[in-house]
C-alpha positions in Angstrom: -0.2 -207.4 143.4 0.0 -203.6 143.3 3.4 -202.0 143.6 2.5 -198.4 142.9 4.2 -196.9 145.9 7.3 -199.2 146.0 9.5 -196.9 143.9 8.6 -193.9 146.0 9.5 -195.8 149.2 12.8 -196.9 147.7 13.6 -193.3 146.7 12.8 -192.1 150.2 15.0 -194.7 151.8 17.9 -193.7 149.4 17.5 -190.0 150.3 17.4 -190.8 154.0 20.6 -192.9 153.8 22.4 -190.1 151.9 21.2 -187.5 154.4 22.4 -189.6 157.4 25.8 -190.1 155.7 26.1 -186.3 154.9 25.2 -185.4 158.5 27.8 -187.8 159.8 30.5 -186.4 157.5 29.8 -182.9 158.5 29.9 -183.8 162.2 33.2 -185.6 161.8 34.9 -183.1 159.5 33.1 -180.0 160.8 35.9 -178.8 163.0 38.4 -179.0 160.3 36.1 -177.1 157.9 35.5 -174.4 160.5 39.3 -174.1 161.1 39.9 -173.7 157.4 37.3 -171.0 157.1 38.6 -169.2 160.2 42.2 -169.3 158.9 41.1 -167.7 155.6 39.0 -165.0 157.4 42.0 -164.2 159.7 44.2 -163.4 156.7 41.4 -161.2 155.2 41.2 -159.0 158.3 45.0 -158.9 158.8 44.9 -160.9 162.0 46.9 -164.0 163.1 45.3 -167.5 163.2 45.8 -169.2 166.6 45.3 -173.0 166.6 42.9 -174.3 169.2 43.3 -177.4 171.4 40.7 -179.3 169.3 39.6 -179.0 165.7 37.1 -176.2 165.3 38.5 -174.2 168.3 41.0 -172.0 166.3 40.5 -168.3 166.4 41.8 -165.0 165.1 44.0 -162.8 167.2 45.4 -159.4 166.6 49.0 -159.4 165.4 51.5 -158.1 167.8 52.7 -154.7 166.6 56.4 -154.5 166.0 58.1 -151.4 167.5 60.3 -149.5 165.1 63.4 -148.2 166.8 65.1 -145.1 165.4 
């Protein structure tokens, strides 16, 4: 029996399984990751983070200017 390609097929199956798991994790946690990045970028541009209805829907909004009374 020849088993020359058996190791290659096993490696391909392992890589495919890892790829499917990675894609599933990104789809599941993607909204939370997007919100974390958006929250960080809001603070960099001096804007306020507004939480969205679902994970991944958060956005930056200009801060309301405080009026100074004399």
